[in-house]
C-alpha positions in Angstrom: 10.2 33.7 -19.5 6.6 33.4 -20.6 7.4 30.3 -22.7 9.3 28.8 -19.8 6.3 29.5 -17.4 3.9 27.8 -19.8 6.1 24.7 -20.0 6.2 24.5 -16.2 2.4 24.9 -16.0 2.2 22.0 -18.4 4.4 19.9 -16.2 2.3 20.8 -13.2 -0.8 19.6 -15.0 0.9 16.4 -16.1 2.1 15.7 -12.5 -1.5 16.0 -11.2 -2.8 13.9 -14.1 -0.3 11.1 -13.3 -1.5 11.2 -9.7 -5.1 10.8 -10.7 -4.2 7.9 -13.2 -2.2 6.0 -10.5 -5.1 6.3 -8.1 -7.6 5.1 -10.7 -5.6 2.1 -11.8 -4.2 1.1 -8.4 -6.1 -2.1 -8.4 -5.6 -3.3 -12.0 -2.4 -5.3 -11.5 -2.7 -9.1 -10.7 -0.3 -8.7 -7.8 -1.3 -12.1 -6.4 0.8 -13.9 -9.0 3.8 -15.6 -7.4 2.2 -16.5 -4.1 2.6 -20.0 -2.5 -0.9 -20.4 -1.3 -0.1 -23.7 0.4 2.1 -22.0 3.0 -0.2 -19.0 3.8 -1.2 -18.4 7.4 -4.7 -17.4 8.4 -4.0 -13.7 8.5 -2.3 -13.9 5.2 -5.3 -15.7 3.6 -7.6 -13.0 5.1 -5.6 -10.3 3.3 -5.4 -12.2 0.1 -9.2 -12.7 0.0 -9.8 -9.1 0.7 -7.3 -7.7 -1.8 -8.1 -6.4 -5.3 -7.9 -9.9 -6.9 -11.1 -11.9 -6.7 -9.6 -15.2 -5.6 -13.1 -16.8 -5.5 -13.2 -16.5 -9.4 -10.4 -19.1 -9.7 -11.1 -22.8 -10.1 -7.7 -23.5 -8.4 -4.0 -22.6 -8.2 -1.0 -23.9 -10.0 1.5 -24.5 -7.2 4.3 -24.7 -9.8 3.6 -21.5 -11.7 2.0 -19.9 -8.6 -0.9 -18.4 -10.5 -4.7 -18.8 -10.3 -6.7 -20.4 -13.1 -10.3 -19.5 -13.9 -11.4 -22.4 -16.1 -9.1 -25.3 -16.6 -8.2 -27.9 -13.9 -4.8 -28.6 -15.5 -2.3 -25.8 -15.9 -1.9 -25.0 -19.6 1.5 -23.6 -19.0 3.3 -26.4 -17.1 0.8 -29.3 -17.3 0.5 -29.8 -13.6 -2.8 -30.5 -11.8 -4.2 -27.5 -10.0 -4.7 -27.2 -6.3 -8.5 -27.0 -6.5 -10.4 -24.4 -4.5 -13.2 -26.8 -3.6 -15.3 -27.2 -0.5 -12.7 -29.1 1.6 -10.0 -26.5 0.7 -12.1 -23.6 1.7 -13.1 -25.3 5.0 -9.5 -25.8 5.8 -8.6 -22.2 4.9 -11.5 -20.9 6.8 -10.3 -22.7 9.9 -6.9 -21.0 9.6 -8.6 -17.6 9.2 -10.9 -18.2 12.2 -7.9 -19.1 14.4 -6.0 -16.0 13.3 -9.0 -13.8 14.1 -9.4 -15.4 17.6 -5.7 -14.9 18.3 -5.7 -11.2 17.2 -9.0 -9.5 18.1 -8.1 -6.4 16.1 -7.0 -8.3 12.9 -10.4 -8.1 11.1 -10.9 -4.5 11.9 -7.4 -3.5 10.7 -7.6 -5.5 7.5 -11.0 -4.0 6.8 -9.7 -0.5 7.5 -6.8 -1.0 5.1 -9.0 -2.1 2.3 -11.5 0.7 2.8 -8.6 3.2 2.7 -7.5 1.9 -0.7 -10.7 1.0 -2.4 -13.5 2.8 -0.5 -16.6 1.3 1.2 -18.8 0.8 -1.9 -17.7 -2.7 -2.7 -17.4 -5.6 -0.2 -14.8 -8.3 -0.9 -16.1 -11.6 -2.3 -15.8 -14.7 -0.1 -16.5 -18.3 -1.0 -20.0 -19.5 -0.1 -18.6 -21.8 2.5 -17.1 -18.8 4.3 -20.4 -17.0 4.8 -19.5 -16.6 8.5 -16.5 -14.5 7.4 -18.7 -12.2 5.3 -21.0 -11.6 8.3 -18.0 -11.0 10.6 -16.5 -8.6 8.0 -19.7 -6.6 7.8 -19.9 -6.4 11.6 -16.3 -5.5 12.2 -15.9 -2.2 14.0 -13.3 0.5 13.4 -9.9 -0.2 14.9 -9.6 0.9 18.5 -6.6 3.1 17.7 -5.9 5.5 14.9 -6.1 3.5 11.7 -3.3 3.2 9.2 -3.9 5.0 5.9 -2.1 3.1 3.1 -3.7 5.1 0.3 -2.1 8.3 1.7 1.3 6.8 1.5 0.8 5.5 -2.0 -0.3 9.0 -3.2 2.5 10.7 -1.2 5.1 8.4 -2.8 3.6 9.1 -6.3 3.8 12.9 -5.6 7.4 12.7 -4.4 8.4 10.7 -7.5 6.6 13.1 -9.8 8.2 16.1 -8.2 11.7 14.5 -8.4 11.2 14.2 -12.1 10.8 18.0 -12.2 14.3 18.3 -10.8 13.3 19.2 -7.2 15.5 17.9 -4.3 14.0 16.1 -1.3 14.2 19.3 0.8 12.5 21.3 -1.9 9.8 18.6 -2.2 9.0 18.8 1.5 8.6 22.6 1.1 6.2 22.2 -1.8 4.1 19.5 0.0 4.0 21.4 3.3 3.5 25.1 2.5 2.0 27.4 -0.1 4.2 30.3 0.9 5.9 30.9 -2.4 6.1 34.4 -4.0 5.7 35.0 -7.7 8.6 34.5 -10.0 11.8 32.6 -9.3 12.4 31.4 -5.7 15.7 31.1 -3.9 15.9 30.1 -0.3 18.8 28.8 1.8 20.7 27.6 -1.2 17.6 26.0 -2.8 16.5 27.2 -6.3 13.5 24.8 -6.8 14.7 23.8 -10.2 14.0 27.4 -11.4 10.3 26.7 -11.2 8.3 29.9 -10.6 6.7 30.3 -7.2 3.1 30.4 -8.6 3.7 27.0 -10.2 5.1 25.6 -7.0 2.0 26.8 -5.1 -0.2 25.2 -7.7 1.6 21.9 -7.5 1.4 21.9 -3.7 -2.2 22.8 -3.6 -3.2 20.2 -6.2 -1.2 17.4 -4.4 -2.6 18.3 -1.0 -6.1 18.3 -2.4 -5.5 14.8 -4.0 -3.8 13.2 -1.1 -5.6 14.8 1.8 -3.6 14.5 5.0 0.0 14.0 3.8 1.7 11.4 6.0 4.3 12.9 8.4 6.9 10.5 7.1 6.6 12.3 3.7 7.4 15.7 5.3 10.5 14.6 7.2 13.8 14.2 5.4 14.9 11.3 7.5 11.6 9.5 7.2 10.7 10.1 3.5 12.8 7.0 2.5 10.6 4.8 4.7 7.4 5.8 2.8 9.1 5.3 -0.6 10.6 1.9 0.4 7.3 0.7 1.8 5.3 1.6 -1.3 7.9 0.0 -3.5 7.7 -3.3 -1.5 3.9 -3.2 -1.5 4.0 -3.0 -5.3 6.7 -5.5 -6.0 6.6 -8.1 -3.1 3.2 -9.8 -2.7 4.0 -11.2 0.7 4.8 -7.7 2.0 1.0 -7.0 1.5 -0.1 -10.3 2.9 2.0 -9.9 6.0 0.5 -6.5 6.7 3.8 -4.6 6.6 3.7 -1.0 7.8 5.8 2.0 7.0 7.2 1.7 10.6 7.2 -1.4 12.7 4.6 -1.3 15.5 5.9 -0.4 18.9 5.4 -3.9 20.2 7.5 -5.3 17.4 10.2 -2.7 17.9 10.2 -3.5 21.6 10.5 -7.2 20.9 13.5 -6.7 18.6 15.2 -4.4 21.1 14.6 -7.0 23.9 16.1 -9.8 21.8 19.1 -7.6 21.0 19.5 -6.7 24.7 19.3 -10.4 25.7 21.8 -11.3 23.1 24.2 -8.6 24.3 23.8 -9.8 27.9 24.5 -13.4 26.8 27.7 -12.3 25.0 28.9 -10.3 28.1 28.4 -13.4 30.3 
């Protein structure tokens, strides 16, 4: 039993180490590859410019390969001429962003809040020199008028859930580990759950370490029916660039859900007629 306990403690440490590593290297991937910059709207451009990729470091964009280039003006991969990020381009893009901000008065505050959740407040995003007005607006943008979305908490919660699943815990058992420290010493059995035979002291250590790393664990990660939403959202954020640029949330905003419901109601009424 002592040997088994030592192995579990080792697993617990590796789970917390993976969480720390995922948090440290969250911004290392060039997730911007694959984006069709020609078709981006103003709010999508705002999110692209304030993401982890420094778009201003690129000379231009290959619209065939859909990747940014730092030096050459011809794509070395396909031979096509780049869409140059020159003064006229940034003026046109800036006009799109300005219109988007005027249309949605909370857009700049929400995008800024999302970025600060993920990367902190120490570093300000880099904007082209011709978009100096955007930098000034960014610095002056207030907090959102409502409770701000916390994307980092969902990333860390999803990482925690996946790591705990690798230990053999079920979704119900994971919720118990994330939400409570009430585990006795030794093997735990409750309501048909055996917690993968992991000793209670190890379960407590896991839960405490994860709660310390994540902070406020999102409610969706502590609800069996909602856990899948967080996992699916994080997966899309990592694999679908446009999901980030369109500002997708774990749950649709109430206004969006209401709009969808109204369209469905109108459609049903039309069918009845």
